[in-house]
C-alpha positions in Angstrom: 0.0 0.0 0.0 1.2 3.6 -0.6 2.1 6.0 2.1 -0.7 8.1 3.6 -1.8 10.5 0.8 -2.6 13.1 3.5 0.8 12.8 5.1 1.2 16.6 5.4 -2.4 17.6 5.8 -3.0 19.5 9.1 -6.8 18.9 9.0 -6.2 15.2 8.4 -3.9 15.1 11.4 -6.5 17.0 13.5 -9.0 14.3 12.7 -6.5 11.7 13.9 -5.8 13.7 17.0 -9.5 13.9 17.8 -9.8 10.1 18.1 -6.4 9.7 19.9 -6.0 9.2 23.6 -2.5 7.9 24.3 0.2 10.1 22.8 3.9 9.9 23.1 6.4 12.6 22.1 10.1 11.9 21.5 12.0 15.2 21.4 15.5 16.0 20.1 17.9 18.9 19.8 15.9 20.4 16.9 13.2 21.5 19.3 15.7 23.6 21.3 17.4 25.0 18.2 14.4 27.4 17.9 15.5 28.8 21.3 19.0 29.5 19.9 20.8 26.4 21.2 23.2 24.6 18.9 22.4 21.0 17.9 26.0 19.8 17.6 25.0 17.8 14.6 26.2 17.6 11.0 28.6 20.3 9.7 27.9 22.4 12.8 28.8 19.6 15.2 32.1 20.9 16.4 33.0 22.9 19.5 36.4 24.6 19.2 37.3 22.0 16.5 36.4 19.1 18.8 33.7 16.6 18.0 31.0 17.5 20.5 29.9 13.8 20.8 33.5 12.9 21.6 33.7 15.4 24.4 30.4 14.2 25.9 31.9 10.9 27.2 33.4 9.4 30.3 36.6 8.7 28.4 37.1 12.3 27.4 36.3 13.4 31.0 39.0 11.1 32.4 41.5 12.2 29.8 41.0 16.0 30.1 38.4 17.0 32.7 39.2 20.7 32.3 38.4 20.7 28.6 35.2 18.7 29.1 34.1 21.0 32.0 34.7 24.0 29.8 32.5 22.5 27.1 29.7 21.7 29.6 30.1 25.1 31.3 29.5 26.8 27.9 26.5 24.6 27.3 25.1 25.4 30.8 25.5 29.1 30.3 23.9 29.1 26.8 21.0 27.0 28.1 20.5 29.5 31.0 20.4 32.4 28.5 17.9 30.6 26.3 14.1 30.6 26.8 11.5 27.9 26.1 9.8 28.4 22.8 6.2 27.8 21.7 7.0 24.1 21.0 8.0 23.5 24.6 4.9 25.3 25.8 2.7 23.4 23.4 3.9 20.1 24.7 3.5 21.2 28.3 -0.1 22.4 27.6 -0.9 19.1 25.9 0.2 17.3 29.1 -2.1 19.4 31.2 -5.0 18.7 28.9 -4.3 15.0 28.3 -3.2 12.8 31.3 -2.4 10.0 28.8 0.3 12.0 27.1 4.0 11.3 27.9 7.0 13.4 26.7 10.4 11.7 26.4 13.2 14.3 25.7 16.8 13.7 24.8 17.5 17.4 25.6 19.5 18.3 28.7 18.8 22.1 28.6 16.0 22.2 31.2 13.7 24.1 28.8 10.9 21.6 29.2 11.0 22.2 32.9 11.1 25.9 32.5 8.1 25.7 30.3 6.3 24.2 33.4 5.8 20.7 31.8 4.2 18.5 34.4 7.0 16.4 35.9 4.9 13.2 36.0 4.5 13.4 32.2 8.2 14.2 31.4 11.1 11.8 31.1 14.6 13.2 30.5 16.5 10.5 28.8 20.0 12.0 29.2 19.4 13.8 32.5 20.2 17.5 32.9 23.1 19.8 32.5 22.2 21.3 35.9 22.3 18.1 37.9 25.8 17.5 39.2 27.0 14.2 40.6 30.3 13.0 41.9 32.2 11.0 39.3 33.2 8.4 41.8 31.0 5.3 41.6 31.2 4.9 45.4 29.9 8.4 46.2 26.3 9.3 46.1 26.7 13.1 46.3 24.3 14.9 43.9 23.4 18.5 43.4 20.1 18.8 41.5 19.2 22.1 39.8 22.6 23.8 40.3 22.1 26.9 38.2 25.4 28.7 39.1 27.2 30.1 36.2 30.1 30.0 36.3 30.5 27.1 38.7 34.0 28.2 39.7 36.5 30.9 38.6 38.3 28.5 36.3 35.2 28.2 34.2 34.5 32.0 34.0 35.4 32.2 30.3 32.4 30.0 29.5 30.0 32.3 31.3 30.8 35.4 29.2 27.9 36.7 27.1 28.6 37.0 23.4 28.9 40.7 22.4 26.3 41.9 19.9 27.6 42.2 16.4 28.6 45.7 15.3 27.2 47.4 12.3 30.5 46.9 10.6 30.8 43.2 11.4 27.2 42.5 10.4 28.2 42.9 6.8 31.3 40.7 7.2 30.1 37.0 7.5 33.6 35.7 8.0 34.3 37.8 11.1 33.7 36.0 14.4 31.1 37.9 16.4 29.7 35.0 18.5 30.7 33.7 21.9 34.5 34.5 22.3 35.1 31.0 23.7 34.2 29.6 20.3 37.0 31.5 18.6 39.9 28.9 18.4 42.3 31.8 18.1 41.7 32.5 21.8 43.5 29.8 23.9 41.5 28.1 26.6 42.4 29.1 30.2 45.0 26.9 31.9 43.2 24.6 34.3 45.1 22.6 37.0 44.9 18.8 37.0 41.9 17.5 38.7 43.8 14.8 40.5 45.2 17.1 43.1 43.8 16.7 46.6 41.3 19.5 47.6 43.7 21.1 50.0 46.2 21.7 47.3 43.9 23.1 44.7 44.4 26.8 43.9 41.3 29.0 43.4 41.3 28.3 39.6 40.2 24.7 40.0 37.5 22.5 38.7 34.2 21.8 40.6 35.0 19.0 43.2 32.8 16.8 45.3 32.5 18.2 48.8 32.6 14.7 50.2 35.5 13.1 48.4 38.4 13.9 46.0 37.0 13.2 42.5 35.6 16.0 40.4 31.8 16.3 39.9 30.3 15.7 36.5 27.0 15.6 34.7 25.5 12.2 35.1 23.2 10.7 32.5 20.3 8.5 33.5 18.3 5.8 31.6 14.6 6.5 31.5 13.8 4.0 28.7 12.6 1.3 31.1 9.8 3.5 32.3 8.8 4.4 28.8 8.7 0.7 27.8 6.3 0.1 30.7 4.1 3.0 29.6 4.0 1.7 26.0 2.9 -1.8 27.1 0.0 -0.5 29.0 -2.1 0.0 25.9 -2.2 1.1 22.3 -0.3 4.3 21.5 -2.3 6.3 19.0 0.3 8.9 18.0 4.1 9.2 18.3 5.3 12.7 17.7 9.0 12.7 16.7 10.1 16.3 17.3 13.4 17.8 16.3 15.1 14.5 15.7 15.0 11.7 13.1 12.7 8.8 13.4 15.5 6.6 12.0 18.1 7.5 14.8 18.2 5.7 18.1 16.5 6.0 20.5 13.6 7.7 18.5 13.6 4.9 15.9 13.3 2.1 18.5 10.7 3.9 20.5 8.5 4.7 17.5 8.6 1.1 16.3 8.0 -0.3 19.8 5.0 2.1 20.2 3.6 1.0 16.8 3.7 -2.6 18.1 1.2 -5.2 16.9 -1.2 -4.0 14.2 -4.0 -5.8 16.1 -3.9 -3.0 18.6 -4.9 -0.5 15.8 -3.1 2.1 13.8 -0.3 4.1 15.4 0.6 7.2 13.6 4.3 8.1 13.7 4.6 11.9 13.0 8.0 13.5 12.4 8.1 17.2 13.1 11.4 18.5 11.9 13.0 20.8 9.4 13.7 17.9 6.9 10.6 15.9 7.6 9.1 16.6 4.1 12.4 16.3 2.2 12.8 13.4 -0.2 15.0 11.7 2.4 12.4 12.3 5.1 9.4 11.1 3.1 11.0 7.7 2.3 10.8 7.0 6.0 6.9 7.0 6.0 5.8 3.4 6.4 3.5 2.0 3.7 0.0 1.1 4.8 0.3 3.2 8.0 -1.4 6.4 9.0 1.9 8.2 9.3 2.3 12.0 8.8 5.3 14.3 8.2 5.4 18.0 8.9 8.5 19.9 7.8 9.5 23.2 9.4 10.4 24.8 12.7 8.9 22.7 15.5 8.3 25.9 17.5 5.9 27.0 14.8 4.5 23.7 13.6 3.7 22.0 17.0 1.2 24.7 18.2 -0.7 24.4 15.0 -0.8 20.6 15.1 -2.1 20.5 18.7 -4.4 23.6 18.4 -7.7 21.6 18.7 -6.6 20.3 22.1 -4.5 23.1 23.6 -6.0 26.2 21.9 -4.4 28.9 19.7 -1.0 30.2 20.7 -1.0 33.9 21.4 2.6 34.9 20.8 2.3 38.4 22.4 0.8 37.1 25.7 2.6 33.8 25.7 -0.6 31.8 26.4 -2.9 29.4 24.6 -6.4 30.7 24.0 -9.3 28.3 23.7 
């Protein structure tokens, strides 16, 4: 059978939404891109000429904790400067209107939380940039919602706001006028080794656990087990794949697990992403299923898709009007 002929019809999706009860959203970095945060994917996936995915690893932290901490301090500062967009607010409003909705986010920027998404209907797959935990496996020290920026004097360079572009630089696209830390011509501050005992550390030191010697770090957590249990409780009517690809793990595995046995009825997998309606995106639509695809900025598309349930987004007032 061919793919759904109404794959990009908002009225057709609204009809599906009207008869849907259990809805799952899987969110990726593309959702927060509308808030000005980098996705660290594709050609823009470098941070000071380092692969961002390589820095976000225990191996990199063990090899050079100072470099990794500077990378995360930069991300923390940028996330604190960003604001939730209409897409975050639309998902939070859907949760308040539908107790059978669950949002699984791969984002660590806390923008879902700042959009007042009900905690019981939100799972943060990779944890949060603002939850610090001792890197020692034998220590349980944790600091939730640590919003300090910078965390210590050694990381102050990451907490500097980018200067606004001047009128002269605005016409010169090759001139660097973003965050000064991203300019590789500026060397990173020298940070002492993290293996020194606390009593020997000078003021310019990394964040350290107050209970033991090892430095603190951001700690990821695995929320997939709870999502699997939620999926098994009954048919999932709609899976919104927002700001990420439905072919990339974990979104791909979750979407297919939610689709489950066809005897449970049709599950619509709905990518909402800038490339969802590109030729590469459309080939992902499964033949014979009620799948949809909506290309564009998730911050603009999501409120329109969910409008029958959450109301119309009033940009000036920042509320949904029913």
